[in-house]
Each structure stands twice: as C-alpha cells, then as structure tokens.
C-alpha positions in Angstrom: -22.5 -4.1 -13.8 -18.8 -3.0 -12.4 -16.5 -6.2 -13.2 -13.3 -5.9 -10.3 -10.2 -7.6 -10.6 -7.1 -7.1 -8.4 -4.1 -8.2 -6.5 -3.0 -7.0 -3.1 1.1 -7.8 -2.8 3.8 -7.1 -0.5 7.0 -7.0 -1.9 10.2 -7.5 0.5 13.6 -6.7 -0.5 16.0 -6.9 1.9 19.7 -7.3 2.5 21.6 -7.8 5.6 25.8 -7.3 5.3 28.1 -8.2 7.9 32.2 -7.9 7.6 34.0 -10.9 8.5 37.3 -11.1 9.0 37.4 -12.7 5.7 35.1 -11.6 3.4 31.8 -10.4 4.0 28.5 -12.0 5.5 25.2 -11.6 3.6 21.9 -12.9 4.0 19.4 -11.3 1.2 15.3 -11.6 1.5 13.4 -11.2 -2.0 9.7 -12.0 -1.3 6.6 -11.6 -2.7 3.3 -12.6 -1.0 -0.3 -12.0 -2.6 -3.9 -12.6 -2.9 -5.2 -12.3 -6.2 -9.3 -11.9 -6.3 -11.3 -12.2 -9.4 -14.7 -10.9 -10.1 -17.2 -12.6 -8.0 -18.3 -13.4 -4.1 -16.6 -16.5 -3.2 -13.2 -17.8 -2.6 -10.4 -15.2 -4.1 -13.2 -13.2 -5.0 -14.6 -9.6 -4.5 -16.7 -7.2 -6.4 -16.3 -3.9 -5.2 -13.2 -1.3 -3.8 -14.0 1.8 -2.1 -10.4 4.4 -1.7 -10.5 7.7 0.0 -7.9 10.2 1.1 -9.4 11.4 5.1 -9.0 13.7 7.8 -9.9 13.4 11.3 -9.5 16.0 13.8 -7.6 16.2 17.2 -8.4 13.7 19.4 -11.6 12.4 16.9 -12.9 8.9 15.5 -13.7 8.3 11.9 -16.5 5.7 12.0 -16.7 4.0 8.8 -20.0 2.4 8.9 -19.0 -0.8 6.0 -22.7 -1.3 5.3 -25.0 1.8 3.8 -22.6 4.7 4.3 -20.3 4.8 2.2 -20.3 5.0 -2.0 -18.0 4.1 -4.6 -16.5 5.7 -7.3 -19.6 5.5 -9.6 -21.7 7.3 -6.8 -23.1 3.7 -6.1 -23.6 3.0 -2.1 -22.0 -0.1 -0.9 -24.0 -2.8 1.4 -20.5 -4.8 2.2 -21.3 -8.3 3.3 -17.9 -9.4 3.2 -14.5 -7.8 3.5 -11.5 -9.3 1.8 -9.0 -6.6 2.6 -8.4 -3.0 4.6 -5.0 -1.1 3.8 -4.6 1.4 5.6 -1.7 3.9 5.4 -1.0 7.0 8.2 0.3 10.2 6.5 3.9 10.5 7.6 3.4 14.2 9.1 0.9 13.2 11.4 1.9 14.0 15.3 0.6 10.7 16.7 -0.5 7.1 16.2 -4.1 6.3 14.3 -6.0 3.7 16.2 -7.8 0.9 14.4 -10.8 -0.7 15.8 -12.0 -0.7 19.1 -15.8 0.9 17.8 -18.1 0.5 21.3 -21.0 0.2 18.8 -21.2 -2.2 16.4 -17.5 -3.0 15.5 -16.7 -5.8 13.2 -16.1 -8.6 15.4 -14.6 -10.7 12.5 -11.4 -8.8 12.2 -9.9 -8.7 16.0 -9.9 -11.2 18.2 -11.7 -9.1 20.9 -13.9 -6.1 20.0 -12.1 -3.9 21.7 -8.7 -4.9 20.3 -7.0 -1.8 18.8 -4.1 -1.5 16.0 -2.1 1.4 15.8 -0.7 3.0 12.8 2.2 5.1 13.6 2.9 8.3 11.4 3.8 6.9 8.1 3.3 3.4 8.6 0.9 1.5 6.8 -1.7 -2.0 8.3 -3.2 -4.5 5.7 -5.3 -7.0 6.2 -6.8 -10.1 4.0 -8.8 -12.4 4.2 -9.5 -14.6 0.7 -11.8 -16.9 2.1 -15.4 -17.2 0.8 -17.1 -15.3 3.8 -14.0 -13.2 4.3 -14.5 -10.5 7.2 -18.2 -11.1 7.8 -19.5 -7.6 7.9 -23.7 -7.7 9.5 -25.7 -4.6 9.3 -26.4 -2.7 12.5 -24.7 -5.0 14.7 -21.5 -5.5 12.9 -20.3 -3.2 10.3 -18.1 0.0 12.0 -14.6 0.5 11.1 -13.5 2.9 13.9 -10.1 4.7 12.7 -9.0 7.3 16.1 -6.9 10.2 15.6 -5.0 9.7 19.2 -3.2 13.1 18.4 -4.6 15.7 21.3 -3.7 18.5 19.0 -3.4 18.1 15.7 -5.6 16.5 12.5 -4.2 13.6 11.0 -5.0 12.2 7.5 -4.8 8.5 6.4 -5.4 6.7 3.0 -7.4 3.8 3.0 -8.6 0.9 0.6 -11.0 -1.5 1.3 -11.7 -4.8 -1.1 -14.8 -7.0 -0.5 -18.2 -8.0 -1.1 -21.8 -6.7 -1.8 
C-alpha cells in the first residue's frame, strides 16, 4: 500500500518601490501559505494523488470522473471520496480561457456555491483550491463526481496540467 505525504504552498515575494521627494518608499511582502498533508483519511490527511497533462479540442470539455475513471501512477483505479486539493495550470500557448466547473450531469457540488458556477483560468494562469478539513470536498459516485474543464477557444486545442490530492 502506498503512503502519501505532501505540502501544497503558495509563496509570495513582492516589492513595491516608489520615489518620494526625499528617499524611496518601499513596501515588501514575503509570505508562504501552505497546507501539509500526512497519510490517512482525516483532517490534514490524504492518501492519493493524480496528475496529468491534458489536451482539450476546440470548444470541447474534459469531464474528469473522479470516482472510477482515473488511474494513479501505479495503475490503480481511483475512487475519490474526498478532494483535498486541485491545482490547474493552463498552458501559456492556449488561445483562450479554460473554464473549470459547471458540469450539467454530476458536478462536484461541494466546491462551488452553485453547481453551474465556473472559474475561468486564462492562458498561463493557474487555479488552486485546498480543503484540509476532515471531509474535504466530498465526492459522491454518479451524482457529484465530475470535474469539468472546458476549452472556450473555438479554433484551437488547449493544454493544461492538473494535480488532484484526495482520499480514496
């Protein structure tokens, strides 16, 4: 049986300088926000990770069934019951936005306020959401288990990287 450990972090290092009459005004930010996960099925725990680089045809969708259609790096079929993190990085060469969410069939209803809600990820952009709580974002087989990624470009295909951390 595989053991999962991992840390998801956002590091922000920013410096704002402004010339003043005498001297320079400076505001610096250096922050790291992170969620660390140990192996298991509770708060701050996960036991599986799935990652892939995906391509979507023009004006098409990539419907990721998180319960039963994805396989991990070792060929094990994943039946996620809880999602602890989703990271999506759109290729900078995409011609238009990716739309995340809004599946009409069986959307993961615990991520969005409304099942028709969507997040737009522009070319080169990134979307990350984490939920370290014991229940995470619940996945329910056949009724709330699809994460839809749509290519809004009507002329070209789009590419993105995706990483999903969760519990099976």
